[in-house]
C-alpha positions as CSV (number, residue, x, y, z in Angstrom):
1,X,-0.2,0.2,0.4
2,X,1.3,3.9,-0.6
3,X,2.4,5.7,1.9
4,X,0.6,9.3,1.6
5,X,2.3,12.1,2.7
6,X,3.6,15.6,2.3
7,X,3.0,19.1,3.1
8,X,-0.6,20.0,3.7
9,X,-0.2,23.3,2.5
10,X,-3.7,24.4,0.7
11,X,-2.8,27.4,-1.9
12,X,-5.4,29.3,-3.8
13,X,-5.6,29.0,-7.3
14,X,-6.7,30.5,-10.3
15,X,-6.1,30.4,-13.8
16,X,-5.9,32.8,-16.7
17,X,-5.0,31.8,-20.0
18,X,-2.3,33.7,-22.0
19,X,-3.6,35.4,-24.6
20,X,-1.1,33.9,-26.6
21,X,-1.6,30.2,-26.1
22,X,-5.6,31.3,-27.1
23,X,-4.1,33.0,-30.3
24,X,-1.6,30.2,-31.2
25,X,-4.7,27.9,-30.7
26,X,-6.5,29.7,-32.9
27,X,-3.3,29.4,-35.5
28,X,-3.1,25.4,-35.4
29,X,-7.0,25.1,-35.4
30,X,-6.7,27.0,-39.0
31,X,-3.8,25.3,-40.3
32,X,-4.8,21.7,-39.0
33,X,-4.4,19.2,-42.1
34,X,-7.4,16.7,-42.1
35,X,-7.7,13.7,-43.6
36,X,-10.1,13.3,-47.0
37,X,-13.4,12.3,-46.6
38,X,-14.7,8.7,-45.0
39,X,-15.8,5.9,-47.3
40,X,-18.9,5.6,-45.4
41,X,-21.6,7.3,-44.7
42,X,-22.1,6.4,-41.3
43,X,-19.8,6.2,-38.0
44,X,-18.0,2.3,-38.4
45,X,-14.6,4.3,-39.7
46,X,-15.2,7.2,-36.4
47,X,-15.7,10.5,-36.2
48,X,-17.3,11.8,-40.1
49,X,-15.0,14.4,-41.1
50,X,-18.1,16.8,-41.9
51,X,-18.8,17.0,-38.0
52,X,-14.7,17.8,-37.2
53,X,-14.9,20.4,-40.2
54,X,-17.8,21.7,-38.6
55,X,-15.9,21.6,-35.2
56,X,-12.7,23.6,-36.4
57,X,-14.8,26.2,-38.1
58,X,-16.7,27.1,-34.9
59,X,-14.0,26.6,-32.9
60,X,-11.5,29.4,-34.4
61,X,-14.8,31.1,-35.8
62,X,-16.8,31.9,-33.0
63,X,-15.8,29.9,-29.2
64,X,-14.7,31.7,-27.0
65,X,-13.2,30.3,-23.8
66,X,-13.1,33.6,-21.8
67,X,-16.5,32.1,-20.2
68,X,-15.7,29.1,-18.9
69,X,-12.5,30.3,-17.4
70,X,-14.5,33.0,-15.3
71,X,-17.4,30.3,-14.6
72,X,-14.4,28.5,-13.2
73,X,-12.3,31.1,-11.4
74,X,-15.9,32.5,-9.9
75,X,-15.4,29.6,-7.5
76,X,-12.6,28.8,-4.9
77,X,-10.4,26.8,-6.1
78,X,-7.7,25.3,-4.4
79,X,-4.2,23.2,-4.9
80,X,-2.4,20.9,-2.2
81,X,0.2,18.3,-2.1
82,X,-0.5,14.6,-1.5
83,X,1.6,11.6,-2.0
84,X,4.3,14.0,-3.7
85,X,1.5,15.2,-6.0
86,X,-0.5,18.8,-6.7
87,X,-4.1,17.8,-6.5
88,X,-6.4,20.8,-7.9
89,X,-10.1,20.5,-6.5
90,X,-12.9,23.3,-6.4
91,X,-14.2,24.0,-3.1
92,X,-17.0,25.3,-2.3
93,X,-19.4,25.6,1.3
94,X,-22.6,25.7,1.6
95,X,-24.3,29.7,3.3
96,X,-26.8,26.6,4.6
97,X,-25.9,25.0,8.0
98,X,-25.2,21.7,8.6
99,X,-24.5,20.6,4.9
100,X,-23.3,17.3,4.3
101,X,-19.7,17.6,2.2
102,X,-20.1,15.9,-0.3
103,X,-16.8,14.8,-3.0
104,X,-17.1,14.3,-6.7
105,X,-15.0,13.2,-9.1
106,X,-15.2,13.3,-12.6
107,X,-13.8,11.0,-15.6
108,X,-12.5,10.6,-19.0
109,X,-12.6,12.7,-21.4
110,X,-14.4,15.2,-18.8
111,X,-12.7,17.2,-16.8
112,X,-14.4,19.5,-13.9
113,X,-15.8,21.5,-16.6
114,X,-18.3,19.1,-16.7
115,X,-19.5,19.5,-13.2
116,X,-19.6,23.1,-13.4
117,X,-23.5,23.2,-13.9
118,X,-24.8,21.4,-10.1
119,X,-22.4,23.7,-7.9
120,X,-24.7,26.4,-7.4
121,X,-27.7,23.8,-7.4
122,X,-26.0,21.2,-4.9
123,X,-24.4,24.1,-2.4
124,X,-27.8,26.7,-2.6
125,X,-30.9,24.7,-3.0
126,X,-32.6,27.2,-1.5
127,X,-32.6,28.5,-5.4
128,X,-33.3,25.2,-7.0
129,X,-36.1,24.5,-5.7
130,X,-34.7,22.7,-2.9
131,X,-35.1,22.9,1.3
132,X,-31.9,24.6,3.0
133,X,-31.7,20.2,4.4
134,X,-30.9,19.9,1.0
135,X,-27.6,21.8,1.2
136,X,-24.1,20.4,0.4
137,X,-20.6,21.4,0.5
138,X,-19.4,20.8,-3.0
139,X,-15.6,19.5,-3.1
140,X,-14.3,18.6,-6.8
141,X,-11.0,17.6,-7.5
142,X,-9.0,17.1,-10.7
143,X,-7.7,13.5,-11.1
144,X,-4.3,13.7,-11.4
145,X,-3.1,14.3,-14.9
146,X,-6.2,16.1,-15.7
147,X,-6.8,19.6,-16.0
148,X,-5.0,21.5,-13.2
149,X,-3.6,18.3,-10.9
150,X,0.3,17.4,-11.1
151,X,0.9,14.8,-13.7
152,X,2.2,12.1,-12.4
153,X,6.0,11.3,-12.7
154,X,6.2,8.1,-12.0
155,X,3.7,4.7,-12.4
156,X,1.0,4.0,-9.5
157,X,-1.5,6.3,-10.3
158,X,-4.5,4.4,-10.6
159,X,-7.6,4.3,-9.1
160,X,-6.5,3.3,-5.8
161,X,-4.0,5.0,-5.3
162,X,-6.5,8.5,-5.7
163,X,-9.1,6.8,-3.2
164,X,-6.7,7.2,-0.6
165,X,-5.2,10.6,-2.4
166,X,-9.1,11.5,-1.9
167,X,-9.5,10.5,1.6
168,X,-6.7,12.6,2.9
169,X,-7.7,15.6,1.1
170,X,-11.4,15.0,3.1
171,X,-9.3,14.9,6.6
172,X,-7.8,17.8,5.0
173,X,-10.5,20.4,5.0
174,X,-11.7,19.0,8.2
175,X,-14.4,16.6,6.9
176,X,-14.9,13.8,9.2
177,X,-17.8,12.7,7.5
178,X,-19.1,13.1,4.1
179,X,-20.5,11.0,1.4
180,X,-19.1,10.6,-2.4
181,X,-20.3,10.5,-6.1
182,X,-18.4,9.2,-8.9
183,X,-19.2,8.1,-12.6
184,X,-17.0,6.8,-15.7
185,X,-13.4,7.3,-13.5
186,X,-15.1,8.8,-10.5
187,X,-17.3,5.9,-10.3
188,X,-14.8,3.2,-10.2
189,X,-12.8,5.9,-7.5
190,X,-15.3,5.7,-5.6
191,X,-16.2,3.2,-5.1
192,X,-12.3,1.7,-4.1
193,X,-12.7,4.7,-1.8
194,X,-15.6,2.8,-0.2
195,X,-13.9,-0.7,0.2
196,X,-10.6,0.9,1.4
197,X,-13.5,2.0,4.5
198,X,-11.9,5.1,5.4
199,X,-14.2,6.1,8.5
200,X,-15.0,9.6,7.1
201,X,-16.7,7.7,4.3
202,X,-20.9,7.6,5.1
203,X,-22.0,6.7,2.0
204,X,-22.3,7.0,-1.9
205,X,-23.9,7.6,-5.0
206,X,-22.4,6.3,-8.4
207,X,-24.5,6.5,-12.2
208,X,-22.6,3.9,-13.2
209,X,-22.0,0.8,-10.8
210,X,-19.9,-1.6,-10.2
211,X,-22.5,-4.8,-10.6
212,X,-21.6,-6.7,-13.4
213,X,-21.6,-10.7,-12.2
214,X,-18.4,-12.0,-13.6
215,X,-19.7,-14.6,-15.7
216,X,-21.8,-12.3,-17.9
217,X,-18.5,-9.6,-18.1
218,X,-16.5,-12.1,-19.9
219,X,-19.5,-13.5,-22.1
220,X,-20.0,-9.4,-22.9
221,X,-15.9,-8.7,-23.1
222,X,-15.5,-11.6,-25.7
223,X,-18.3,-12.0,-27.3
224,X,-19.6,-14.9,-26.2
225,X,-23.4,-15.9,-26.0
226,X,-25.4,-15.0,-22.4
227,X,-24.9,-16.9,-19.4
228,X,-28.4,-18.8,-19.3
229,X,-31.0,-17.6,-16.8
230,X,-30.2,-13.6,-17.5
231,X,-34.1,-12.3,-17.2
232,X,-35.1,-10.1,-19.7
233,X,-34.1,-7.1,-18.1
234,X,-30.6,-8.0,-17.8
235,X,-30.3,-9.6,-21.0
236,X,-30.9,-6.1,-22.1
237,X,-27.7,-5.1,-19.9
238,X,-25.6,-7.7,-21.6
239,X,-26.4,-7.2,-24.8
240,X,-25.2,-3.3,-23.9
241,X,-22.6,-4.7,-22.5
242,X,-21.7,-6.2,-25.4
243,X,-22.2,-3.4,-27.9
244,X,-20.2,-0.7,-25.4
245,X,-16.8,-3.8,-25.6
246,X,-16.8,-2.8,-29.2
247,X,-16.9,0.7,-29.7
248,X,-14.4,1.4,-26.9
249,X,-11.4,1.0,-29.4
250,X,-10.3,4.3,-28.0
251,X,-9.9,3.3,-24.4
252,X,-8.1,0.2,-25.2
253,X,-5.6,2.1,-26.9
254,X,-5.1,3.6,-23.9
255,X,-5.1,1.2,-22.0
256,X,-1.6,-0.6,-24.0
257,X,0.1,2.6,-25.6
258,X,-0.6,5.6,-24.1
259,X,2.2,7.6,-25.2
260,X,1.6,6.3,-28.7
261,X,-1.1,9.6,-29.1
262,X,1.7,12.1,-28.6
263,X,0.2,14.0,-31.6
264,X,-2.9,14.9,-29.6
265,X,-0.8,17.3,-27.3
266,X,0.8,18.6,-31.4
267,X,-2.8,19.3,-32.9
268,X,-5.8,20.4,-31.3
269,X,-8.2,19.7,-33.9
270,X,-6.6,16.0,-33.7
271,X,-7.1,15.7,-29.7
272,X,-10.5,17.1,-31.1
273,X,-11.3,13.9,-33.1
274,X,-10.2,11.8,-30.5
275,X,-12.4,12.9,-27.6
276,X,-15.2,13.2,-30.0
277,X,-15.3,9.6,-30.8
278,X,-17.8,8.8,-28.2
279,X,-20.8,9.0,-29.8
280,X,-22.5,11.2,-27.1
281,X,-20.0,14.1,-27.7
282,X,-19.5,13.8,-30.9
283,X,-23.7,14.0,-32.4
284,X,-24.0,18.0,-30.8
285,X,-21.9,18.9,-34.1
286,X,-23.3,16.1,-36.2
287,X,-26.7,18.1,-36.0
288,X,-28.5,16.2,-33.8
289,X,-30.1,17.4,-31.0
290,X,-29.0,17.0,-27.6
291,X,-28.7,18.4,-24.0
292,X,-24.9,19.1,-24.5
293,X,-24.3,22.1,-26.2
294,X,-21.1,22.6,-28.4
295,X,-19.7,25.4,-25.7
296,X,-20.0,22.4,-23.4
297,X,-18.2,20.1,-25.4
298,X,-15.3,23.2,-26.6
299,X,-15.1,24.2,-22.8
300,X,-13.6,20.3,-22.0
301,X,-11.8,20.2,-25.3
302,X,-9.7,23.4,-24.5
303,X,-8.8,22.8,-20.7
304,X,-7.3,19.5,-22.3
305,X,-6.0,21.6,-24.8
306,X,-4.5,24.6,-22.6
307,X,-2.9,21.9,-19.3
308,X,-1.5,19.9,-22.2
309,X,-3.0,16.7,-20.0
310,X,-4.3,14.3,-23.2
311,X,-1.5,11.7,-22.7
312,X,-1.1,12.1,-19.1
313,X,-4.8,11.5,-18.6
314,X,-4.9,8.5,-21.5
315,X,-2.3,7.0,-19.0
316,X,-5.3,6.5,-16.7
317,X,-6.2,4.1,-18.3
318,X,-2.6,2.5,-18.3
319,X,-2.5,2.4,-15.0
320,X,-5.9,0.9,-14.1
321,X,-5.7,-3.1,-12.7
322,X,-9.3,-2.9,-11.6
323,X,-12.2,-4.4,-13.6
324,X,-14.5,-1.5,-14.8
325,X,-18.0,-3.3,-14.3
326,X,-17.3,-5.7,-11.7
327,X,-18.4,-5.3,-8.0
328,X,-15.5,-3.4,-5.6
329,X,-16.4,-5.1,-2.2
330,X,-19.1,-2.0,-1.3
331,X,-20.4,-2.3,2.2
332,X,-21.4,1.3,3.2
333,X,-24.4,2.3,2.4
334,X,-24.9,3.1,-1.7
335,X,-27.7,4.7,-3.8
336,X,-27.3,4.1,-7.2
337,X,-28.7,6.1,-10.3
338,X,-29.5,4.4,-13.8
339,X,-29.9,6.8,-16.4
340,X,-31.0,5.4,-19.9
341,X,-28.0,6.6,-22.1
342,X,-25.4,5.6,-19.9
343,X,-23.0,2.3,-21.1
344,X,-25.3,0.2,-20.0
345,X,-28.6,0.5,-17.6
346,X,-27.7,-1.8,-14.2
347,X,-30.4,-3.9,-13.5
348,X,-31.7,-3.6,-9.6
349,X,-30.8,-7.5,-9.2
350,X,-27.1,-7.2,-9.9
351,X,-26.5,-3.5,-8.2
352,X,-28.5,-5.4,-4.8
353,X,-26.2,-8.5,-5.2
354,X,-23.3,-5.6,-5.3
355,X,-24.2,-3.1,-3.0
356,X,-26.0,-4.9,0.0
357,X,-26.1,-1.9,1.7
358,X,-28.6,-0.2,-1.6
359,X,-30.7,3.0,-0.4
360,X,-31.7,4.3,-3.4
361,X,-32.2,2.8,-7.0
362,X,-34.1,4.5,-9.3
363,X,-34.1,4.8,-13.0
364,X,-34.3,8.2,-14.9
365,X,-36.4,9.0,-18.3
366,X,-33.4,10.7,-20.1
367,X,-29.4,11.5,-20.0
368,X,-26.3,9.6,-20.4
369,X,-23.2,9.0,-19.7
370,X,-22.6,12.3,-18.0
371,X,-25.2,13.1,-16.1
372,X,-24.2,16.3,-14.3
373,X,-23.4,17.5,-17.4
374,X,-25.8,16.6,-20.1
375,X,-29.3,16.9,-17.4
376,X,-28.0,19.0,-13.9
377,X,-31.8,18.8,-12.6
378,X,-32.0,15.3,-12.5
379,X,-28.6,14.7,-11.4
380,X,-29.2,17.3,-8.5
381,X,-32.5,15.8,-7.9
382,X,-30.8,12.2,-7.3
383,X,-28.4,13.6,-4.9
384,X,-30.3,14.9,-2.5
385,X,-33.0,12.3,-2.5
386,X,-30.0,9.1,-2.6
387,X,-28.2,10.7,0.4
388,X,-31.3,11.9,2.4
389,X,-31.0,9.0,4.3
390,X,-27.7,9.9,5.6
391,X,-28.0,13.4,7.0
């Protein structure tokens, strides 16, 4: 087990991108050398060329980074060193008494940008249809290698080590009793944090539960027939998992050869194309209705570009040693929200076996892999309901 010990200093942080860097970004976008059009009429070869051209045009001609920069800087931000690495985080204390401390962890290809919409509704519920008793103190760290956190210079910064670092962070902030939430990498980190038994963590919420039985996971990964005896709901989840494993080539590549992606740090359009590969992201630039705007997408991509974190973020896939969807031996109280466009819709039967301390389970009518970004209202409602019994 890693020993986590370092300076306890917490340093205020703000960020203002030098105008020269924004000018250089625009120059590189305009100078991008793009490939010829794909030879198919669908997305089977990846992000469509028309989508990339639309993004590049908007990025160079209309997009304004300063808007999201101002939003980030409107929230208190800090950096503290944990286990030899600088960790950046947003920390907003509610004005309401007895607010429940809430640690939220993002995933890939997201960042803290994907969580900005929920900060005020969580910390200031009376201004957003809630009661004072719904209030949270919100802590949102940037994963190591992402955004403004430090980039690990040695191996070992996988989800388990991050989970231990998050426990140090919450202790350093003076929280002896708190809850945690996560999706994507945040879901895995939160599961592991719960399994590690940190006494301050009294409950968790996940929108990507680690609940898939091992035989189901193996069959879906290998493209085999589903195990016998699955219910209709479980069979649908199996089909979704099988499709997910066929369409996450970017994850497999980052897990095997992250350093081979160095071009993502040299070409902003190349970076954007790679990060647009998940269909949820690219469809915004394909003229389809969606809950994310073009600015939402480019806010996130531009943060990766300005911090040059494409490769350092990708290394988390290489560092990971746990199964994405498998149970992690979590016994504390757990709330689960199942969104229809998630990588798989976890059946309650699997969730109850994986999380014996289940206190909340709900299927939502809309939303997907990034619910705080896509459906912030529903996300906030789920956290209020999921953690209500733990206040």
